DRENDO-1510 file (C-alpha; in Angstrom, 1 decimal, always signed):
<recs>
REC; n; res; u; v; w
REC; 1; MET; -6.7; -42.8; +6.5 .
REC; 2; THR; -6.8; -38.9; +6.6 .
REC; 3; SER; -6.0; -37.4; +2.6 .
REC; 4; PRO; -3.4; -34.9; +2.5 .
REC; 5; ASP; -6.0; -32.3; +0.9 .
REC; 6; HIS; -8.2; -33.1; +4.0 .
REC; 7; SER; -5.3; -32.8; +6.2 .
REC; 8; ASP; -3.6; -29.8; +4.5 .
REC; 9; ARG; -7.4; -27.7; +4.7 .
REC; 10; THR; -7.9; -28.8; +8.4 .
REC; 11; GLU; -4.3; -27.4; +8.9 .
REC; 12; GLN; -5.3; -23.7; +6.9 .
REC; 13; MET; -8.8; -23.7; +9.2 .
REC; 14; GLU; -6.8; -24.2; +12.6 .
REC; 15; ILE; -4.2; -21.0; +11.5 .
REC; 16; ASP; -7.4; -19.0; +10.2 .
REC; 17; THR; -8.8; -19.2; +13.7 .
REC; 18; SER; -5.7; -18.4; +15.4 .
REC; 19; ALA; -5.5; -15.3; +13.3 .
REC; 20; LYS; -9.3; -14.5; +13.0 .
REC; 21; TRP; -9.9; -11.7; +15.9 .
REC; 22; PRO; -6.5; -9.8; +15.7 .
REC; 23; VAL; -6.9; -9.7; +11.2 .
REC; 24; LEU; -10.3; -9.1; +11.7 .
REC; 25; PHE; -10.0; -6.1; +14.1 .
REC; 26; PHE; -6.8; -4.5; +11.9 .
REC; 27; PHE; -9.1; -4.9; +8.7 .
REC; 28; GLY; -11.9; -3.2; +10.5 .
REC; 29; SER; -9.7; -0.2; +12.0 .
REC; 30; ALA; -7.8; +0.4; +8.6 .
REC; 31; LEU; -11.7; +0.2; +7.0 .
REC; 32; LEU; -12.4; +3.1; +9.4 .
REC; 33; TRP; -9.4; +5.2; +8.9 .
REC; 34; LEU; -9.7; +4.7; +5.2 .
REC; 35; LEU; -13.3; +6.6; +5.4 .
REC; 36; LEU; -11.5; +9.1; +7.6 .
REC; 37; GLY; -9.0; +10.0; +5.6 .
REC; 38; GLY; -10.8; +9.8; +2.4 .
REC; 39; ALA; -13.2; +12.1; +4.1 .
REC; 40; LEU; -10.3; +14.7; +5.1 .
REC; 41; GLN; -8.8; +14.2; +1.1 .
REC; 42; LEU; -12.2; +15.2; +0.0 .
REC; 43; ILE; -12.2; +18.1; +1.8 .
REC; 44; ALA; -8.8; +19.4; +1.0 .
REC; 45; ALA; -9.6; +18.4; -2.7 .
REC; 46; LEU; -12.4; +20.6; -2.6 .
REC; 47; LYS; -10.7; +23.7; -1.1 .
REC; 48; LEU; -8.4; +23.7; -4.4 .
REC; 49; HIS; -11.6; +24.9; -6.6 .
REC; 50; LEU; -14.0; +25.7; -3.7 .
REC; 51; PRO; -11.9; +27.9; -1.9 .
REC; 52; GLY; -14.4; +29.2; +0.7 .
REC; 53; PHE; -15.8; +25.6; +1.4 .
REC; 54; LEU; -15.6; +25.3; +5.5 .
REC; 55; SER; -13.3; +28.6; +5.5 .
REC; 56; THR; -14.6; +29.7; +8.8 .
REC; 57; CYS; -12.8; +26.9; +10.7 .
REC; 58; GLU; -9.0; +26.9; +11.2 .
REC; 59; TRP; -8.7; +23.5; +11.8 .
REC; 60; SER; -10.4; +23.1; +8.3 .
REC; 61; THR; -7.7; +24.8; +6.4 .
REC; 62; TYR; -6.1; +23.1; +3.4 .
REC; 63; GLY; -2.3; +23.4; +5.5 .
REC; 64; ARG; -3.8; +21.3; +8.1 .
REC; 65; VAL; -6.3; +19.2; +6.5 .
REC; 66; ALA; -4.4; +18.1; +3.6 .
REC; 67; PRO; -1.4; +16.6; +5.7 .
REC; 68; ALA; -4.1; +15.0; +8.0 .
REC; 69; ALA; -5.7; +13.5; +5.3 .
REC; 70; GLN; -2.5; +11.7; +4.3 .
REC; 71; ASN; -1.1; +10.8; +7.5 .
REC; 72; ALA; -4.8; +9.3; +8.2 .
REC; 73; LEU; -4.4; +7.0; +4.9 .
REC; 74; VAL; -1.0; +6.4; +4.9 .
REC; 75; TYR; -0.2; +5.8; +9.0 .
REC; 76; GLY; -4.5; +4.6; +9.3 .
REC; 77; TRP; -5.2; +2.5; +6.6 .
REC; 78; GLY; -2.1; +1.5; +5.0 .
REC; 79; MET; -0.1; +0.3; +8.2 .
REC; 80; ASN; -3.5; -1.1; +10.0 .
REC; 81; ALA; -4.1; -3.1; +6.2 .
REC; 82; ALA; -1.1; -4.4; +5.9 .
REC; 83; PHE; -0.6; -5.6; +10.0 .
REC; 84; GLY; -3.7; -7.5; +9.1 .
REC; 85; PHE; -2.3; -8.7; +6.1 .
REC; 86; GLY; +1.2; -9.6; +6.7 .
REC; 87; LEU; +0.3; -11.4; +10.3 .
REC; 88; TRP; -2.0; -13.7; +8.0 .
REC; 89; LEU; -0.3; -14.6; +5.5 .
REC; 90; MET; +2.9; -15.1; +7.6 .
REC; 91; ALA; +1.0; -17.8; +9.6 .
REC; 92; ARG; +0.0; -19.3; +6.6 .
REC; 93; LEU; +3.4; -19.8; +4.8 .
REC; 94; SER; +4.8; -20.8; +8.3 .
REC; 95; ALA; +2.3; -23.5; +8.2 .
REC; 96; THR; +1.8; -22.0; +12.3 .
REC; 97; THR; -1.4; -20.8; +14.2 .
REC; 98; LEU; -0.9; -17.0; +15.7 .
REC; 99; ARG; -0.2; -17.4; +19.3 .
REC; 100; HIS; -1.0; -15.5; +22.1 .
REC; 101; GLY; -2.9; -12.9; +19.9 .
REC; 102; GLY; -3.9; -10.9; +22.9 .
REC; 103; TRP; -1.0; -8.8; +23.0 .
REC; 104; LEU; -1.9; -7.7; +19.2 .
REC; 105; PHE; -5.0; -6.2; +20.3 .
REC; 106; VAL; -2.9; -4.4; +22.9 .
REC; 107; ALA; -0.5; -3.2; +20.3 .
REC; 108; LEU; -3.6; -2.5; +17.9 .
REC; 109; LYS; -4.9; -0.2; +20.6 .
REC; 110; PHE; -1.9; +1.9; +21.0 .
REC; 111; TRP; -1.2; +1.7; +17.3 .
REC; 112; ASN; -4.6; +3.5; +16.5 .
REC; 113; ILE; -4.5; +5.9; +19.7 .
REC; 114; GLY; -0.9; +7.2; +18.3 .
REC; 115; VAL; -2.4; +7.5; +14.9 .
REC; 116; THR; -5.6; +9.5; +16.2 .
REC; 117; LEU; -3.3; +11.9; +18.5 .
REC; 118; GLY; -1.0; +12.3; +15.6 .
REC; 119; VAL; -4.2; +13.6; +13.3 .
REC; 120; LEU; -5.8; +15.9; +16.1 .
REC; 121; GLY; -2.4; +17.4; +16.5 .
REC; 122; ILE; -2.0; +18.1; +12.4 .
REC; 123; LEU; -5.4; +19.6; +12.7 .
REC; 124; GLY; -4.7; +21.5; +15.7 .
REC; 125; GLY; -2.0; +23.4; +14.0 .
REC; 126; TYR; +0.9; +21.0; +15.6 .
REC; 127; SER; +2.3; +19.8; +12.4 .
REC; 128; THR; +6.0; +19.5; +11.7 .
REC; 129; SER; +5.6; +20.6; +8.6 .
REC; 130; PHE; +8.2; +17.6; +7.2 .
REC; 131; GLU; +6.1; +15.5; +4.5 .
REC; 132; LEU; +4.6; +11.9; +6.2 .
REC; 133; LEU; +6.2; +12.9; +9.0 .
REC; 134; GLU; +4.1; +16.0; +10.4 .
REC; 135; MET; +2.6; +14.4; +13.4 .
REC; 136; PRO; +3.4; +16.2; +17.1 .
REC; 137; ARG; +7.1; +14.6; +18.5 .
REC; 138; PHE; +5.3; +13.1; +21.2 .
REC; 139; VAL; +3.7; +10.5; +18.9 .
REC; 140; THR; +6.6; +8.4; +17.9 .
REC; 141; LEU; +7.2; +6.8; +20.6 .
REC; 142; ILE; +3.7; +5.3; +21.1 .
REC; 143; LEU; +4.2; +4.2; +17.1 .
REC; 144; LEU; +7.5; +2.6; +17.8 .
REC; 145; ALA; +6.4; +0.5; +20.5 .
REC; 146; SER; +3.5; -0.5; +19.1 .
REC; 147; TYR; +5.4; -1.8; +16.0 .
REC; 148; ALA; +7.7; -3.6; +17.7 .
REC; 149; LEU; +5.1; -5.8; +19.4 .
REC; 150; ILE; +3.4; -6.2; +15.9 .
REC; 151; GLY; +6.9; -6.8; +14.7 .
REC; 152; ALA; +7.7; -9.1; +17.4 .
REC; 153; TRP; +4.6; -11.5; +16.3 .
REC; 154; SER; +6.0; -11.8; +12.8 .
REC; 155; VAL; +9.2; -12.8; +13.6 .
REC; 156; THR; +7.9; -15.3; +16.4 .
REC; 157; THR; +6.0; -16.6; +13.6 .
REC; 158; PHE; +8.4; -17.2; +11.2 .
REC; 159; SER; +10.6; -18.6; +14.0 .
REC; 160; ILE; +8.7; -21.6; +15.0 .
REC; 161; ARG; +7.4; -22.2; +11.5 .
REC; 162; ASN; +6.6; -26.0; +10.1 .
REC; 163; THR; +8.1; -26.0; +6.9 .
REC; 164; GLU; +11.6; -25.4; +5.9 .
REC; 165; ASN; +10.7; -23.7; +2.8 .
REC; 166; VAL; +10.9; -19.6; +2.7 .
REC; 167; PHE; +9.0; -18.2; +0.5 .
REC; 168; ALA; +9.1; -14.7; -2.3 .
REC; 169; SER; +5.9; -13.3; -0.1 .
REC; 170; GLN; +7.6; -14.0; +3.1 .
REC; 171; TRP; +11.3; -11.6; +2.1 .
REC; 172; TYR; +9.1; -9.2; +1.1 .
REC; 173; LEU; +7.1; -9.0; +4.3 .
REC; 174; PHE; +10.2; -9.5; +6.2 .
REC; 175; GLY; +12.0; -6.9; +4.5 .
REC; 176; ALA; +9.1; -4.4; +4.7 .
REC; 177; ALA; +8.9; -5.3; +8.6 .
REC; 178; PHE; +12.6; -4.4; +9.0 .
REC; 179; TRP; +13.0; -1.3; +6.6 .
REC; 180; PHE; +10.3; +0.9; +8.3 .
REC; 181; PRO; +11.4; +1.0; +11.7 .
REC; 182; TRP; +14.5; +1.6; +10.8 .
REC; 183; LEU; +13.5; +4.4; +8.5 .
REC; 184; TYR; +11.3; +5.8; +11.1 .
REC; 185; ALA; +13.3; +6.1; +13.6 .
REC; 186; LEU; +16.4; +7.7; +11.7 .
REC; 187; ALA; +14.2; +10.2; +10.0 .
REC; 188; GLN; +12.7; +10.9; +13.6 .
REC; 189; VAL; +15.8; +11.3; +14.7 .
REC; 190; MET; +17.6; +13.3; +12.1 .
REC; 191; LEU; +14.9; +15.6; +11.7 .
REC; 192; LEU; +13.1; +16.6; +15.3 .
REC; 193; LYS; +15.4; +14.7; +17.9 .
REC; 194; ALA; +18.9; +15.8; +17.2 .
REC; 195; PRO; +17.6; +17.9; +14.0 .
REC; 196; VAL; +20.8; +18.1; +11.1 .
REC; 197; ARG; +21.4; +21.7; +9.1 .
REC; 198; GLY; +20.5; +23.4; +6.7 .
REC; 199; ALA; +19.9; +21.6; +3.0 .
REC; 200; LEU; +20.2; +18.1; +4.7 .
REC; 201; GLN; +16.9; +18.3; +6.2 .
REC; 202; PRO; +14.9; +18.0; +2.8 .
REC; 203; VAL; +17.7; +15.0; +2.0 .
REC; 204; VAL; +16.4; +13.1; +4.9 .
REC; 205; ASN; +12.4; +13.7; +4.4 .
REC; 206; ALA; +12.9; +12.9; +0.8 .
REC; 207; TRP; +14.7; +9.9; +1.6 .
REC; 208; TYR; +12.3; +8.8; +4.2 .
REC; 209; VAL; +9.0; +9.5; +1.8 .
REC; 210; HIS; +10.5; +7.3; -1.0 .
REC; 211; GLY; +11.7; +4.5; +1.5 .
REC; 212; LEU; +8.2; +4.7; +3.1 .
REC; 213; TYR; +6.8; +4.1; -0.6 .
REC; 214; GLY; +9.2; +1.9; -2.4 .
REC; 215; LEU; +10.4; -0.3; +0.9 .
REC; 216; TRP; +7.1; -0.6; +2.6 .
REC; 217; PHE; +3.6; -0.3; +0.8 .
REC; 218; MET; +5.3; -1.5; -2.3 .
REC; 219; PRO; +6.9; -4.7; -0.7 .
REC; 220; VAL; +4.0; -5.6; +0.8 .
REC; 221; ALA; +2.1; -5.0; -2.7 .
REC; 222; LEU; +4.6; -7.4; -3.8 .
REC; 223; ALA; +4.2; -10.0; -1.3 .
REC; 224; ALA; +0.4; -10.0; -1.8 .
REC; 225; ALA; +0.6; -10.7; -5.7 .
REC; 226; TYR; +3.5; -13.7; -5.5 .
REC; 227; TYR; +1.0; -15.5; -2.8 .
REC; 228; PHE; -2.0; -14.9; -4.8 .
REC; 229; LEU; -1.7; -15.5; -8.2 .
REC; 230; PRO; -0.2; -19.0; -7.8 .
REC; 231; LYS; -2.4; -19.9; -5.1 .
REC; 232; ILE; -5.3; -19.0; -6.4 .
REC; 233; LEU; -4.0; -20.1; -10.7 .
REC; 234; GLY; -2.6; -23.7; -9.8 .
REC; 235; LYS; -0.1; -22.0; -11.6 .
REC; 236; PRO; +3.9; -21.4; -10.4 .
REC; 237; ILE; +5.4; -18.5; -10.6 .
REC; 238; VAL; +7.1; -18.1; -13.7 .
REC; 239; ASN; +10.9; -17.8; -13.9 .
REC; 240; TYR; +10.6; -17.7; -10.3 .
REC; 241; TYR; +14.6; -18.6; -10.0 .
REC; 242; LEU; +15.2; -14.9; -10.7 .
REC; 243; ALA; +12.9; -13.8; -8.1 .
REC; 244; PRO; +15.8; -13.4; -5.2 .
REC; 245; LEU; +17.7; -11.3; -7.5 .
REC; 246; ALA; +14.9; -8.6; -8.3 .
REC; 247; PHE; +14.5; -9.2; -4.3 .
REC; 248; TRP; +18.1; -7.8; -3.5 .
REC; 249; TRP; +18.6; -5.6; -6.2 .
REC; 250; LEU; +15.3; -3.8; -5.4 .
REC; 251; VAL; +16.3; -3.2; -1.7 .
REC; 252; VAL; +19.7; -1.9; -2.6 .
REC; 253; THR; +18.9; +0.3; -5.0 .
REC; 254; THR; +15.8; +2.1; -3.5 .
REC; 255; ALA; +17.5; +2.6; -0.6 .
REC; 256; PHE; +19.6; +5.0; -2.9 .
REC; 257; ALA; +16.8; +6.4; -4.9 .
REC; 258; GLY; +15.3; +9.2; -2.9 .
REC; 259; GLY; +17.2; +11.6; -4.0 .
REC; 260; SER; +16.0; +11.5; -7.1 .
REC; 261; ARG; +13.0; +13.8; -5.5 .
REC; 262; LEU; +15.2; +16.9; -5.1 .
REC; 263; ILE; +16.4; +17.2; -8.7 .
REC; 264; GLY; +16.7; +20.9; -9.1 .
REC; 265; ALA; +16.7; +21.7; -5.5 .
REC; 266; PRO; +19.8; +23.5; -3.8 .
REC; 267; VAL; +21.3; +21.0; -2.5 .
REC; 268; PRO; +24.7; +19.4; -3.3 .
REC; 269; VAL; +24.4; +17.9; -7.0 .
REC; 270; TRP; +25.7; +14.2; -6.4 .
REC; 271; ILE; +22.6; +13.3; -4.0 .
REC; 272; PRO; +19.9; +13.7; -6.8 .
REC; 273; THR; +22.0; +12.2; -9.5 .
REC; 274; LEU; +22.8; +9.6; -7.1 .
REC; 275; GLY; +18.7; +9.1; -6.8 .
REC; 276; ALA; +18.4; +9.6; -10.9 .
REC; 277; VAL; +21.1; +6.5; -11.2 .
REC; 278; GLY; +19.4; +4.0; -8.3 .
REC; 279; ASN; +16.1; +4.4; -10.0 .
REC; 280; TYR; +17.7; +3.5; -13.6 .
REC; 281; MET; +19.1; +1.0; -12.0 .
REC; 282; LEU; +15.7; -0.4; -10.7 .
REC; 283; VAL; +14.7; -1.5; -14.5 .
REC; 284; VAL; +16.2; -4.9; -13.7 .
REC; 285; PRO; +14.2; -5.8; -10.8 .
REC; 286; ILE; +11.1; -4.3; -12.6 .
REC; 287; VAL; +11.5; -6.3; -15.5 .
REC; 288; ILE; +12.4; -8.8; -13.7 .
REC; 289; ILE; +9.2; -8.5; -11.5 .
REC; 290; ALA; +7.0; -8.2; -14.6 .
REC; 291; LEU; +8.0; -11.4; -15.8 .
REC; 292; ASN; +7.2; -13.3; -12.9 .
REC; 293; LEU; +3.5; -12.0; -12.3 .
REC; 294; PHE; +2.6; -11.1; -15.9 .
REC; 295; GLY; +3.8; -14.4; -16.9 .
REC; 296; THR; +2.0; -16.2; -14.4 .
REC; 297; VAL; -1.4; -14.7; -15.1 .
REC; 298; SER; -0.5; -15.2; -18.8 .
REC; 299; GLY; -3.1; -17.7; -20.5 .
REC; 300; ARG; -5.1; -17.6; -17.3 .
REC; 301; TYR; -7.3; -14.6; -17.9 .
REC; 302; ARG; -10.3; -16.6; -17.7 .
REC; 303; ALA; -10.0; -16.8; -14.2 .
REC; 304; LEU; -10.3; -13.3; -13.6 .
REC; 305; GLY; -14.2; -13.7; -13.8 .
REC; 306; GLY; -14.1; -15.9; -11.1 .
REC; 307; SER; -11.9; -14.2; -8.4 .
REC; 308; LEU; -12.0; -10.9; -7.2 .
REC; 309; THR; -8.8; -11.2; -5.3 .
REC; 310; LEU; -7.1; -11.8; -8.9 .
REC; 311; ARG; -9.0; -8.7; -10.5 .
REC; 312; PHE; -7.8; -6.8; -7.3 .
REC; 313; ILE; -4.0; -8.1; -7.8 .
REC; 314; LEU; -4.3; -7.4; -11.7 .
REC; 315; VAL; -5.0; -4.0; -11.1 .
REC; 316; SER; -2.0; -3.9; -8.3 .
REC; 317; MET; +0.3; -5.4; -11.0 .
REC; 318; VAL; -1.0; -2.6; -13.4 .
REC; 319; GLY; -0.3; +0.2; -11.1 .
REC; 320; PHE; +3.2; -1.2; -10.0 .
REC; 321; VAL; +4.6; -0.7; -13.6 .
REC; 322; LEU; +3.0; +3.1; -14.0 .
REC; 323; ALA; +4.7; +3.8; -10.9 .
REC; 324; SER; +7.9; +2.5; -11.3 .
REC; 325; VAL; +7.9; +3.8; -15.1 .
REC; 326; LEU; +6.6; +7.3; -13.9 .
REC; 327; ASN; +9.4; +7.1; -11.0 .
REC; 328; LEU; +11.8; +6.5; -13.6 .
REC; 329; ALA; +10.6; +9.7; -15.9 .
REC; 330; LEU; +10.7; +11.3; -12.8 .
REC; 331; SER; +14.4; +10.8; -12.6 .
REC; 332; MET; +15.2; +12.5; -16.4 .
REC; 333; ARG; +16.4; +16.2; -15.4 .
REC; 334; GLY; +14.4; +17.3; -18.6 .
REC; 335; PHE; +11.1; +15.7; -17.9 .
REC; 336; VAL; +11.5; +17.0; -14.5 .
REC; 337; GLN; +11.9; +21.3; -15.6 .
REC; 338; ILE; +8.5; +20.5; -17.1 .
REC; 339; VAL; +6.6; +18.3; -14.7 .
REC; 340; GLN; +8.3; +19.8; -11.2 .
REC; 341; PHE; +5.5; +21.3; -8.6 .
REC; 342; THR; +2.8; +19.5; -10.6 .
REC; 343; LEU; +0.3; +17.0; -10.3 .
REC; 344; PHE; +2.3; +14.4; -12.1 .
REC; 345; THR; +4.3; +14.5; -8.6 .
REC; 346; GLU; +1.3; +13.8; -6.9 .
REC; 347; LEU; +0.5; +11.0; -9.0 .
REC; 348; ARG; +3.7; +9.0; -8.4 .
REC; 349; ASP; +2.7; +8.5; -5.2 .
REC; 350; TRP; -0.7; +8.1; -5.3 .
REC; 351; LEU; +0.0; +5.0; -8.3 .
REC; 352; ILE; +2.3; +3.4; -5.5 .
REC; 353; PHE; +0.0; +4.3; -2.8 .
REC; 354; TYR; -3.6; +3.0; -4.0 .
REC; 355; ALA; -3.6; +1.9; -7.6 .
REC; 356; CYS; -0.4; -0.7; -6.3 .
REC; 357; PHE; -0.7; -1.1; -2.4 .
REC; 358; SER; -4.4; -0.4; -1.5 .
REC; 359; THR; -5.8; -2.4; -4.7 .
REC; 360; ALA; -3.7; -5.5; -3.0 .
REC; 361; MET; -5.1; -5.2; +0.1 .
REC; 362; PHE; -8.3; -5.1; -1.7 .
REC; 363; GLY; -7.9; -8.3; -3.1 .
REC; 364; ALA; -5.8; -9.5; +0.2 .
REC; 365; ALA; -9.4; -8.9; +2.1 .
REC; 366; TYR; -11.7; -10.5; -0.5 .
REC; 367; PHE; -9.6; -14.1; +0.1 .
REC; 368; ILE; -9.1; -13.4; +3.8 .
REC; 369; LEU; -11.9; -12.5; +5.2 .
REC; 370; PRO; -14.5; -14.8; +4.2 .
REC; 371; ARG; -12.0; -17.4; +5.2 .
REC; 372; LEU; -12.0; -15.9; +8.7 .
REC; 373; THR; -15.8; -15.7; +9.0 .
REC; 374; GLU; -16.4; -18.3; +7.0 .
REC; 375; ARG; -19.4; -16.0; +5.8 .
REC; 376; GLU; -19.7; -14.8; +2.5 .
REC; 377; TRP; -20.1; -11.7; +1.5 .
REC; 378; ARG; -23.5; -10.6; +1.9 .
REC; 379; SER; -23.5; -8.1; -1.2 .
REC; 380; PRO; -22.8; -9.1; -4.3 .
REC; 381; LEU; -24.3; -5.4; -5.3 .
REC; 382; LEU; -21.8; -3.5; -2.7 .
REC; 383; VAL; -18.7; -5.8; -4.0 .
REC; 384; LYS; -19.6; -4.9; -7.6 .
REC; 385; ALA; -20.0; -1.1; -6.6 .
REC; 386; HIS; -16.5; -1.5; -4.2 .
REC; 387; ILE; -14.4; -3.0; -7.4 .
REC; 388; GLY; -16.2; -0.7; -10.3 .
REC; 389; ALA; -15.6; +2.3; -8.2 .
REC; 390; THR; -12.1; +1.6; -7.8 .
REC; 391; VAL; -11.2; +0.6; -11.6 .
REC; 392; LEU; -13.2; +3.5; -13.0 .
REC; 393; GLY; -11.9; +6.4; -10.6 .
REC; 394; GLY; -7.9; +4.7; -10.8 .
REC; 395; LEU; -8.3; +5.2; -14.5 .
REC; 396; LEU; -10.3; +8.7; -14.4 .
REC; 397; LEU; -7.2; +10.0; -11.5 .
REC; 398; THR; -4.2; +8.4; -13.6 .
REC; 399; ALA; -5.4; +10.4; -16.7 .
REC; 400; GLY; -6.7; +13.1; -15.8 .
REC; 401; LEU; -3.7; +13.5; -13.5 .
REC; 402; ALA; -1.0; +13.2; -16.0 .
REC; 403; TYR; -2.4; +15.1; -18.2 .
REC; 404; ALA; -3.5; +18.4; -16.0 .
REC; 405; GLY; -0.2; +17.8; -14.9 .
REC; 406; TRP; +1.8; +18.1; -18.4 .
REC; 407; HIS; -0.5; +20.9; -18.7 .
REC; 408; GLN; +0.4; +22.4; -15.7 .
REC; 409; GLY; +3.9; +22.3; -16.2 .
REC; 410; HIS; +4.0; +23.8; -19.6 .
REC; 411; LEU; +2.1; +27.1; -18.3 .
REC; 412; LEU; +4.0; +27.4; -15.3 .
REC; 413; ASN; +7.6; +27.4; -17.5 .
REC; 414; ASN; +6.1; +29.8; -19.9 .
REC; 415; SER; +6.8; +33.4; -18.3 .
REC; 416; ALA; +4.5; +35.3; -20.6 .
REC; 417; VAL; +2.0; +33.3; -18.6 .
REC; 418; GLU; +0.8; +34.9; -15.2 .
REC; 419; PHE; +0.9; +32.6; -12.1 .
REC; 420; VAL; -3.1; +33.3; -11.3 .
REC; 421; ASP; -3.8; +32.4; -15.0 .
REC; 422; VAL; -2.2; +29.3; -14.3 .
REC; 423; THR; -4.3; +28.8; -11.1 .
REC; 424; LYS; -7.5; +29.3; -13.0 .
REC; 425; ALA; -6.6; +27.1; -16.1 .
REC; 426; MET; -6.4; +24.3; -13.4 .
REC; 427; LEU; -9.8; +24.7; -12.1 .
REC; 428; PRO; -11.9; +23.0; -14.1 .
REC; 429; TRP; -9.0; +19.8; -13.4 .
REC; 430; PHE; -9.1; +20.3; -9.8 .
REC; 431; ALA; -12.6; +19.6; -9.7 .
REC; 432; PHE; -12.2; +16.1; -12.3 .
REC; 433; ARG; -9.6; +15.3; -9.2 .
REC; 434; THR; -12.4; +15.7; -6.5 .
REC; 435; ALA; -15.1; +14.1; -8.9 .
REC; 436; GLY; -12.6; +11.0; -9.1 .
REC; 437; LEU; -12.3; +10.8; -5.3 .
REC; 438; VAL; -15.6; +11.1; -4.8 .
REC; 439; LEU; -16.3; +7.6; -7.1 .
REC; 440; LEU; -13.4; +6.0; -4.8 .
REC; 441; PHE; -14.6; +7.3; -1.6 .
REC; 442; THR; -18.1; +5.6; -2.8 .
REC; 443; GLY; -16.5; +2.0; -3.5 .
REC; 444; HIS; -14.9; +2.7; +0.2 .
REC; 445; VAL; -18.3; +3.1; +1.8 .
REC; 446; ALA; -19.6; +0.3; +0.2 .
REC; 447; PHE; -16.5; -2.2; +0.9 .
REC; 448; PHE; -16.7; -0.8; +4.5 .
REC; 449; ILE; -20.6; -2.1; +4.8 .
REC; 450; ASN; -20.2; -5.3; +3.5 .
REC; 451; PHE; -17.4; -5.8; +5.6 .
REC; 452; VAL; -19.7; -4.7; +8.7 .
REC; 453; PHE; -22.3; -7.6; +7.5 .
REC; 454; LEU; -19.6; -10.3; +7.2 .
REC; 455; ALA; -17.7; -9.5; +10.8 .
REC; 456; CYS; -21.0; -8.4; +12.4 .
REC; 457; PRO; -24.2; -10.4; +10.8 .
REC; 458; ILE; -27.5; -8.8; +12.2 .
REC; 459; ASN; -28.7; -12.3; +11.5 .
REC; 460; SER; -26.7; -15.0; +11.5 .
REC; 461; LYS; -29.2; -17.4; +10.1 .
REC; 462; ASN; -29.6; -15.3; +6.4 .
REC; 463; THR; -26.0; -15.1; +6.0 .
REC; 464; ALA; -24.5; -17.9; +3.9 .
REC; 465; VAL; -22.1; -20.0; +5.1 .
REC; 466; ALA; -18.9; -19.4; +2.6 .
REC; 467; VAL; -17.9; -22.6; +0.9 .
REC; 468; PHE; -14.2; -22.6; -1.0 .
REC; 469; ARG; -13.6; -24.6; -3.7 .
REC; 470; ASP; -10.2; -26.2; -4.1 .
REC; 471; PRO; -7.7; -24.6; -6.5 .
REC; 472; PRO; -6.6; -26.2; -9.5 .
REC; 473; ASN; -4.2; -29.1; -9.5 .
REC; 474; MET; -0.8; -27.6; -9.2 .
REC; 475; SER; +1.4; -28.2; -12.6 .
REC; 476; LEU; +5.2; -28.0; -11.4 .
REC; 477; GLY; +6.9; -28.1; -14.7 .
REC; 478; PRO; +10.5; -28.2; -14.5 .
REC; 479; GLN; +11.9; -28.5; -10.7 .
REC; 480; PRO; +12.9; -25.7; -9.4 .
REC; 481; PRO; +17.0; -25.0; -8.5 .
REC; 482; VAL; +18.1; -26.3; -5.6 .
REC; 483; GLY; +17.5; -24.0; -2.5 .
REC; 484; HIS; +14.4; -22.8; -4.0 .
REC; 485; SER; +11.1; -24.0; -3.1 .
REC; 486; LEU; +8.2; -25.1; -5.3 .
REC; 487; LYS; +8.3; -22.1; -7.6 .
REC; 488; GLY; +6.5; -19.5; -5.2 .
REC; 489; VAL; +4.1; -21.4; -4.0 .
REC; 490; GLY; +2.9; -21.2; -0.4 .
REC; 491; PRO; +0.4; -23.0; +1.5 .
</recs>
């Protein structure tokens, strides 16, 4: 008779086999965009303290390179990584194989063609000037059609699931899957197809940007944390019965919180006030999520030494808390009066997108990719270089941008200080920021090289076969309330 554990492992291997090539191609595309976007980001950063750098080419002006870098990272790296991780996780938690994966390759190609045309359009001077919507208008239909194909596979996989349980990670994945097309399509219509008038345009743009970070990237990161923590630690999510409350509270309040980005702007005062109230109300779900996640890790910190995924997920959790605290601070008018139009606002979005989301995707990749390829990572040195550069670069950028933004805000609010003196005072900090980005980029290069060795081994005979240890025995403790799965523990 086949043991239950052996049967589960066989089922998981079948799921991984069905998802292997789509997920590998999604992550491969994501990493190429991560390098390209990082290179463009470095060029833009250099221009802030070396304005003569690449000054002879109009394609490399700051006004073009900076939004091109942001769009390449958000829609290239961020979306591709989320697609690959989400499809794999939905198949795992649904206990079913990923079927008809050929259509996913079609969607993958068209998505990346759309992003490529969009980034080239920005560099060519065809930007729309709206943040994170700078791509030319003709790209919209390509991206939406590609996304519809990818989203359909997630829904299909869930609909044919072989389990009755619905886990917290699936809530966040489904939420993100439906929120992005709603946000993107409405923003495109209201800003580009049938544009609203006057002061409503920045309101719509702020709503979209805040929603993209808060209702797409953050939920995907939380889905990773809710899955990998109990999976690797062998410990149920602490206070899991509170997770549904946190999920719905987070959804509703984040949808109204975008107006907080417009405090002090020439818009009706109720709009930023509503956004600020929405951010204040986010305290409850943030506390619940922190209790769920940090409570699960509590007492198991020794496990971090044996799991790269856990280390990256812990960094993601810290990034989530820091981003939430800073977002709350940026809803306070007195604080905003000092730090508005400074590096502090950049720090908020960077914490969500990189410190929270990107590190979660790194952790997911270190768990998923060896299981898909059945090979170990070729170079431990490159792995150490990646995680070391990520942690150190993240700490330097967080501390540097926070201090520089605070100093910059005080200088801007001092009428006795001329603007040119403010710019001169920021030059060392712009150079510091560039150094932090170089460190992160070095880690990305190390990760990409290791990924190439893993996915396309030059000599497979010299590549070690991955051996996976069984997770610790799960201690369920008190039984969960009726209607909940086993405290957030999935296949």
